[in-house]
C-alpha positions in Angstrom: 0.0 0.0 0.0 2.9 2.4 0.7 4.3 1.9 -2.8 0.9 2.7 -4.3 0.6 5.9 -2.2 4.1 7.1 -3.1 3.6 6.2 -6.8 0.3 8.1 -6.7 2.0 11.1 -5.0 4.8 11.0 -7.5 2.4 11.0 -10.5 0.4 13.8 -8.9 3.5 15.9 -8.4 4.7 15.2 -11.9 1.3 16.4 -13.3 1.4 19.5 -11.1 4.9 20.4 -12.3 3.9 19.9 -15.9 1.0 22.3 -15.4 3.1 24.9 -13.7 5.7 24.8 -16.5 3.0 25.1 -19.2 1.5 28.3 -17.8 4.4 30.7 -18.4 4.8 29.3 -22.0 1.2 30.1 -22.8 1.4 33.6 -21.4 4.5 34.3 -23.5 2.6 33.1 -26.6 -0.5 35.2 -25.9 1.6 38.3 -25.2 3.4 37.8 -28.5 0.1 37.4 -30.3 -1.3 40.7 -28.9 -1.6 43.2 -31.7 -0.2 46.8 -31.5 -2.7 49.6 -31.4 -3.0 51.3 -34.8 -3.2 55.1 -34.7 -6.1 54.8 -37.2 -8.3 52.8 -34.9 -11.4 54.9 -33.7 -10.5 54.8 -30.0 -6.9 55.8 -30.8 -8.1 58.7 -33.0 -10.6 59.8 -30.4 -7.9 59.9 -27.6 -5.2 61.4 -29.9 -2.9 58.4 -29.6 0.5 58.9 -31.2 3.2 56.1 -31.3 5.9 58.7 -30.6 5.2 61.5 -28.2 7.7 63.7 -30.0 5.4 63.8 -33.0 2.5 65.4 -31.0 1.4 68.8 -32.2 1.1 70.9 -29.0 -1.2 73.4 -30.8 -3.7 70.6 -31.7 -3.2 68.9 -28.2 -2.8 71.8 -25.7 -2.6 69.3 -22.7 0.6 67.7 -24.1 3.9 68.5 -22.3 7.3 67.4 -23.7 8.0 65.1 -20.7 4.8 63.1 -21.1 4.8 59.7 -22.7 3.2 56.3 -22.1 6.2 55.1 -20.1 5.4 57.5 -17.3 1.7 57.3 -17.6 -0.5 55.6 -14.9 -2.5 53.8 -17.5 0.4 51.8 -18.9 1.0 48.3 -17.4 3.4 45.5 -18.1 7.1 45.2 -17.7 9.1 48.5 -17.7 11.5 48.9 -20.6 9.5 46.9 -23.1 8.9 48.9 -26.3 5.2 47.8 -26.5 3.0 47.3 -23.4 -0.6 46.9 -22.4 -2.6 50.0 -21.6 -5.8 50.2 -19.5 -7.4 52.4 -22.1 -6.9 50.1 -25.0 -7.7 46.5 -23.8 -6.3 43.7 -26.0 -3.8 46.0 -27.7 -0.3 47.0 -27.0 0.8 50.7 -27.1 4.3 52.1 -27.7 6.1 53.0 -24.5 7.3 56.2 -26.1 3.7 57.0 -27.3 1.2 59.5 -25.9 -2.6 60.1 -25.8 -4.6 62.9 -24.3 -5.7 60.8 -21.3 -2.1 60.8 -20.0 -2.0 60.7 -16.2 1.3 61.0 -14.3 2.4 57.8 -12.7 3.0 58.3 -9.0 6.7 58.4 -8.0 
């Protein structure tokens, strides 16, 4: 009976380990499959999204300041330093870290 229990525990642990190893691989695959936000998408146009904050026309977007970009915005999530990251405003899309939109909110220090 002891052999059966230890074999059962070994198989259970093996299955658990295989499941744990599979999760990060699937997350990487889904992150790689996430599309970039196109500046022509209706929500991007409505929010004045630019892939490069340096290209923002300050006359057209008077709330824009030179030090603002997606990297220092509260809405941007994901791993710092990645060129394209998720944003709370554009679910299911990745935005450029050096981008900008008119809903920019300073990230707390």
